[in-house]
C-alpha positions in Angstrom: 17.7 39.6 22.3 15.0 41.3 22.4 12.3 39.2 25.2 8.7 40.6 24.9 6.0 39.7 28.3 3.3 40.9 25.9 1.2 37.2 25.7 -2.5 38.5 24.7 -4.3 35.6 24.5 -3.8 31.7 25.2 -6.0 29.1 22.9 -5.6 25.4 23.4 -1.5 24.5 22.3 -1.4 28.4 20.8 0.1 31.1 22.7 0.1 34.7 21.2 2.0 37.6 21.8 2.3 41.5 20.7 5.6 42.0 18.6 7.2 45.4 17.5 9.0 43.6 15.0 8.9 41.6 12.0 9.2 37.9 12.5 9.7 34.9 10.4 7.5 31.8 9.9 8.6 28.9 11.7 11.3 30.6 13.7 11.9 29.3 16.8 10.7 30.3 20.5 11.9 30.5 23.5 8.5 31.3 26.1 10.0 31.3 30.4 7.3 30.9 32.9 6.7 33.1 35.9 8.2 29.5 37.8 11.4 29.5 35.7 10.5 27.1 33.3 11.4 27.2 29.9 9.1 25.8 27.0 10.3 25.6 23.5 7.4 26.6 21.1 7.7 27.6 17.0 5.9 30.7 15.2 3.2 29.1 13.3 1.7 32.9 11.9 3.4 36.3 11.8 1.3 39.2 11.0 2.4 43.0 11.8 2.4 43.5 15.5 1.1 40.0 16.3 2.2 35.9 16.2 0.9 33.1 17.1 3.2 30.1 18.5 2.2 26.5 19.3 4.4 25.5 22.5 5.7 22.0 22.1 5.3 21.4 26.0 1.7 22.5 26.0 0.6 25.8 27.3 0.1 24.7 30.9 2.0 27.3 33.0 1.8 30.2 30.5 0.2 33.6 31.9 0.8 37.7 30.6 3.6 37.3 33.2 6.1 35.1 30.8 8.9 36.1 29.0 9.0 35.0 24.8 12.4 35.2 22.7 12.3 34.7 19.2 16.2 33.0 18.1 15.9 33.9 15.1 16.5 30.4 13.0 14.5 27.6 12.3 14.0 24.2 14.3 16.9 22.1 13.2 17.3 18.5 14.3 21.0 17.9 15.2 22.7 14.3 13.0 25.4 12.4 13.7 25.4 8.7 12.1 26.0 7.9 16.4 22.4 8.3 16.7 22.0 4.7 15.6 21.1 2.5 18.5 19.7 5.7 20.6 15.7 6.7 21.6 14.9 10.1 21.6 11.7 11.9 22.2 9.1 13.5 19.7 11.2 17.1 19.5 14.4 15.2 19.0 16.0 15.0 22.3 17.8 11.5 24.0 15.6 9.7 26.9 17.6 6.5 26.8 20.2 7.5 29.8 22.6 7.4 27.1 25.7 9.9 26.4 25.1 13.4 25.3 24.5 13.1 21.5 27.8 14.9 19.5 26.0 16.4 16.5 27.9 17.1 12.8 25.7 18.6 11.8 21.7 20.5 12.7 19.7 20.4 9.6 16.5 22.1 8.9 13.6 19.3 9.7 11.5 21.2 6.9 13.9 19.8 4.6 14.7 20.4 0.6 12.1 18.6 -1.5 13.9 16.5 -4.0 14.5 17.7 -7.7 12.3 15.4 -9.9 14.6 15.4 -12.6 17.4 14.1 -10.1 15.6 11.7 -8.7 16.3 7.6 -9.7 13.6 5.5 -10.4 12.8 2.7 -7.7 13.6 -0.5 -8.6 15.4 -2.6 -6.3 13.7 -5.3 -3.4 13.8 -4.6 -0.2 13.3 -8.3 1.9 10.8 -7.2 4.7 10.4 -11.3 5.2 6.8 -11.2 5.4 5.2 -13.4 2.7 1.7 -11.3 2.0 4.2 -9.0 1.4 7.1 -9.8 -0.3 5.7 -12.1 -2.8 2.3 -10.0 -3.9 3.0 -6.5 -2.8 7.2 -6.0 -2.9 8.7 -2.8 -1.2 11.0 -1.2 -3.3 13.8 0.6 -2.5 12.9 4.5 -2.3 9.2 3.9 -2.2 6.6 4.6 0.3 3.9 2.0 0.5 1.7 2.9 3.7 -0.2 -0.2 5.5 -4.0 0.6 6.5 -5.7 -1.1 9.4 -8.2 0.3 11.9 -8.4 0.1 16.0 -7.6 -3.0 17.2 -5.1 -4.9 14.7 -1.7 -5.8 15.0 -0.5 -3.3 12.9 2.7 -2.7 15.7 3.4 -6.2 15.8 3.4 -6.2 12.1 5.7 -2.7 12.2 8.3 -4.4 14.6 8.3 -7.3 12.5 9.3 -6.0 9.6 11.2 -2.9 11.6 13.3 -6.4 12.9 13.8 -8.3 9.2 13.8 -6.1 6.4 17.0 -6.1 4.7 18.4 -5.6 1.1 19.3 -9.3 -0.2 21.7 -7.6 -2.9 24.2 -5.5 0.0 24.1 -8.8 2.1 26.1 -11.1 -1.1 28.2 -7.7 -2.1 31.6 -6.7 -0.9 31.3 -5.2 2.2 33.4 -1.9 1.4 31.3 -1.2 -1.5 28.1 -2.3 0.0 25.7 0.5 1.6 24.5 -0.1 5.4 20.8 -0.8 6.4 18.8 1.5 8.5 15.8 1.9 10.4 14.3 4.5 11.6 11.1 4.3 14.1 9.1 7.4 14.4 6.1 6.4 17.0 3.0 9.4 17.2 0.4 9.6 19.7 1.2 5.6 21.2 0.6 4.4 24.5 3.2 3.4 27.1 2.2 0.3 26.6 3.1 0.1 23.2 6.1 2.0 23.9 7.3 -0.6 26.3 6.4 -3.3 23.6 8.3 -1.7 21.0 11.3 -0.7 23.2 11.4 -4.9 24.3 11.1 -6.1 21.1 14.1 -3.7 19.9 16.0 -4.5 22.7 15.1 -8.2 22.7 16.2 -8.7 18.7 19.1 -6.6 18.8 17.4 -4.6 15.8 17.5 -1.6 17.8 21.3 -1.2 17.2 20.5 -0.4 13.3 17.8 2.1 14.2 17.2 4.9 15.5 13.7 5.7 17.7 11.4 8.3 17.7 8.9 8.1 20.9 5.9 10.9 20.9 3.5 9.1 23.6 -0.5 9.7 24.0 0.2 12.0 26.7 2.9 14.5 24.9 1.6 17.6 23.5 -0.1 16.7 20.3 1.7 19.9 18.7 4.9 17.6 19.2 2.8 15.0 16.9 3.4 17.8 14.1 7.0 18.0 14.9 8.1 14.0 15.5 7.8 12.7 12.0 10.0 15.9 9.8 12.6 14.8 12.8 12.1 11.5 11.8 13.1 11.9 8.1 15.7 14.6 8.1 17.4 12.0 10.3 16.5 9.9 7.2 17.7 12.1 4.8 21.0 12.6 6.9 21.9 9.0 7.1 20.2 8.2 3.3 21.7 11.3 1.2 25.2 11.8 3.3 26.1 8.0 4.7 25.3 6.4 2.4 22.8 4.1 4.0 19.5 2.6 2.4 17.1 3.6 4.7 13.7 2.4 6.1 11.4 4.6 7.1 7.9 3.3 9.6 5.6 5.5 10.8 3.2 5.1 13.5 0.7 6.6 13.8 -0.3 9.1 10.6 -3.8 9.3 11.9 -2.6 10.6 15.4 -0.5 12.6 13.7 -3.4 14.2 11.4 -5.7 14.3 14.7 -2.8 16.4 16.1 -3.2 18.8 12.7 -6.8 19.2 13.2 -6.5 20.4 17.0 -4.1 23.0 15.8 -6.1 24.0 12.7 -9.2 24.2 15.6 -6.9 26.7 18.0 -6.4 29.1 15.2 -10.2 29.1 14.1 -9.2 28.0 10.7 -11.7 27.4 8.1 -12.1 23.1 8.2 -12.4 21.0 5.2 -13.6 17.2 5.4 -14.2 16.3 8.5 -12.7 18.5 10.7 -9.5 18.2 9.1 -7.7 21.3 7.7 -7.6 21.6 4.3 -4.2 21.8 3.6 -4.0 18.3 5.3 -3.2 16.9 1.7 -0.4 19.3 0.8 1.1 18.7 4.3 0.7 14.8 3.9 2.4 15.4 0.4 5.5 17.4 2.4 6.4 14.3 4.6 5.7 11.4 2.2 7.1 12.9 -0.7 10.2 13.3 1.2 10.9 9.3 0.2 13.2 8.4 -2.6 16.5 8.1 -4.4 18.9 10.4 -5.9 21.3 10.1 -8.9 24.5 9.7 -8.0 23.9 8.6 -3.5 24.2 5.1 -3.2 21.6 5.6 -0.2 18.0 5.9 -0.3 14.8 6.4 2.2 12.0 4.0 2.2 8.7 4.7 3.7 6.2 2.3 5.1 3.6 5.0 7.3 0.9 3.5 9.3 -2.1 4.3 9.7 -5.5 3.6 11.8 -8.5 4.2 9.5 -11.1 5.4 11.7 -14.1 3.0 11.8 -12.3 1.0 9.3 -13.2 2.9 6.7 -11.2 3.6 3.8 -12.9 6.8 2.5 -11.7 8.8 5.5 -9.7 11.5 4.3 -6.2 10.5 6.5 -6.3 7.4 3.9 -8.2 8.8 1.5 -5.1 11.7 1.0 -2.5 9.0 1.7 -3.6 6.6 -0.9 -3.7 9.7 -3.3 0.1 10.1 -2.6 1.2 7.1 -2.1 2.4 4.1 -3.8 -0.2 1.7 -3.5 -1.0 0.0 0.2 -1.0 -2.9 2.4 -4.5 -3.6 4.0 -5.1 -4.9 7.6 -8.1 -7.0 7.8 -10.4 -7.4 10.9 -12.0 -10.3 9.4 -8.2 -12.4 8.8 -7.0 -11.4 11.8 -10.8 -13.0 13.8 -9.4 -15.9 12.2 -6.2 -16.0 14.1 -3.9 -15.2 10.6 -0.7 -13.8 11.4 0.0 -11.2 10.0 -3.5 -10.8 9.3 -2.7 -8.6 5.8 -5.6 -9.1 2.6 -3.7 -9.6 -0.8 -7.0 -8.7 -2.8 -7.0 -4.6 -2.5 -3.6 -4.0 -1.4 -1.1 -2.8 -3.8 1.8 -2.5 -4.5 2.5 -0.1 -8.0 5.7 -0.3 -8.0 6.5 -3.7 -7.5 6.7 -4.9 -11.3 9.8 -3.1 -11.7 11.3 -4.3 -8.5 10.7 -8.3 -8.9 11.6 -10.3 -11.6 15.3 -12.0 -13.1 18.1 -10.1 -10.9 15.9 -8.7 -8.7 14.0 -11.6 -6.6 13.8 -14.9 -9.0 12.6 -14.8 -12.8 9.4 -16.5 -12.2 8.3 -13.9 -9.8 5.6 -11.8 -11.4 4.2 -15.2 -12.7 3.8 -16.8 -9.8 2.3 -13.5 -8.2 -0.2 -13.1 -11.0 -1.4 -16.6 -11.1 -1.9 -16.6 -7.0 -3.9 -13.6 -7.0 -6.2 -14.5 -9.4 -6.5 -18.1 -7.6 -7.5 -16.4 -4.8 -9.7 -14.2 -6.1 -11.9 -16.8 -7.7 -11.7 -18.7 -4.4 -13.3 -16.2 -2.7 -16.1 -15.4 -5.2 -16.9 -19.0 -5.2 -17.4 -18.7 -0.8 -20.3 -16.0 -1.3 -21.5 -19.0 -4.4 -20.8 -21.6 -1.4 -23.6 -20.6 0.6 -25.5 -20.1 -1.2 -25.5 -23.3 -3.2 -23.5 -25.9 -1.3 -19.6 -27.6 -2.2 -21.8 -30.1 -3.6 -23.3 -28.5 -6.7 -19.8 -27.1 -7.5 -16.8 -28.8 -9.9 -13.8 -30.5 -9.2 -12.0 -27.5 -10.2 -14.2 -25.0 -8.5 -13.7 -27.4 -4.7 -9.6 -26.9 -5.8 -9.8 -23.1 -5.6 -11.7 -23.4 -2.9 -9.3 -25.4 -1.2 -6.4 -22.7 -2.6 -7.7 -20.2 -0.8 -8.2 -22.1 2.2 -4.2 -22.7 1.5 -3.3 -19.6 0.8 -5.1 -18.1 4.1 -3.6 -20.7 6.2 0.1 -20.9 4.7 1.3 -18.0 2.8 -0.6 -15.7 4.6 -0.5 -16.6 8.2 3.0 -17.4 9.1 3.4 -15.5 12.3 5.1 -12.7 13.9 8.6 -14.4 14.2 8.8 -15.7 11.1 11.3 -14.2 8.8 10.7 -16.1 5.1 13.6 -15.0 2.4 11.8 -14.2 -1.0 12.9 -18.1 -1.8 11.0 -19.3 0.4 8.5 -17.5 -0.2 8.3 -18.2 -4.4 8.4 -22.1 -3.4 5.6 -21.8 -0.5 3.6 -20.3 -3.7 4.4 -23.1 -6.0 2.9 -25.4 -3.4 0.1 -23.7 -3.4 -0.1 -23.5 -6.8 0.2 -27.2 -7.4 -3.4 -27.9 -6.0 -4.6 -26.5 -9.0 -4.1 -28.7 -12.4 -1.5 -27.6 -15.0 -4.2 -26.5 -17.6 -5.3 -24.0 -15.0 -2.5 -21.8 -14.5 -3.1 -19.9 -17.5 -0.7 -16.9 -16.3 2.5 -18.7 -16.2 5.2 -19.2 -18.8 4.9 -22.9 -19.6 9.1 -23.4 -18.9 8.5 -22.2 -15.5 5.3 -24.9 -14.8 8.0 -27.3 -16.4 11.2 -26.5 -13.9 8.4 -25.6 -10.6 5.3 -27.4 -11.1 5.5 -30.0 -8.4 2.9 -32.9 -9.1 1.8 -35.1 -6.3 2.7 -39.2 -5.9 -0.5 -40.0 -7.1 -0.1 -37.8 -10.5 3.3 -39.2 -10.9 2.2 -42.6 -10.6 -0.1 -42.5 -13.2 2.5 -40.6 -15.6 4.7 -43.2 -15.3 2.4 -46.1 -15.8 1.2 -44.3 -18.8 5.1 -43.8 -20.3 
């Protein structure tokens, strides 16, 4: 193996070295500093005579006396079922003082795209225990459903709640021998030490760590490592899903920090920037990550993604949420106004969307009335929201009796359906029952999106109405 002492330039996280042989793109590099420290890097650009290397640990301590070795292989993730319950850094090395990981195999972190012909359409329900998601914007196995938040919002608490509570209801009731197990892989990028401590305390306190693999890239870790972390996460997820038959839920937070790392590397390479200084290839880069979610025909397991991103300035036209929205199958909005009112979790269901929801709910999946209840609650809540603006102008006295009921419904929807706390785990039955309690605030003839037979079965008439009906009979 050749060693080169031919470093010509250091620019931010990049090192440029002269070479006299062909070097492969993405090849792994070891750089030994004059102090004897060995740093890892990856070839970012290879041209005749010169290579650009991104150094994972940062370029501090590297000078022209440092030695460069090219290992002749791309970056690989050592994978094994024993990773469950372990905590790793952003580069996949254990940081939990546990035993050394003995891998069953080492897989390329770039992964192979799922053949579109082999993809199986996602249509099985994943229960998160959060009513605003399960009831109104259902997550389906194999889907990629991002959470759009902004700085200062409790998206971390929501992420922990989903990681703790998520399950596959069908599998819980089926045969233990035939059922696939459920696993959560949590990838944190650019989070603070305080956030990392909160995540770990919650994972350990609730026992969720036993079925999880945690990757931690902290804010003071090199930005370059951030570009590797989600690929490590997804390689582990694919191994557990498609080779060990797990249903894997991948939670990635915060994708904004990942995109900032891309911008930093692009600036160091002096690339021509795209929108707001982000690289022009950011769409392609994000798609390579998000499209690794899915199901494959003939395989029991699945990979479902919930990427979390903080929208700079709470602006959903910013390139990061904008491009994410193009690639993924919906979005869940964390709303600052609902958060200021004290709702937990502060999910705004109106702009939220799950494009695959209709195929993952209904008889045999959740409950036969789910779609109708969801449609009616969306319509009633939207009506109540519109009327709130009108009340500010004319007052409640000017509204009709039905309009006042819509206003009461909107208030009750937020306080009883959306606001459940970060520790309460509601199954889909409980979520739909709360939905019917709320819809029963409205007269039957206002429920024009629900089938008559469901109204007869589930509608709750209050005591005064029931007495009137009995007296009439």
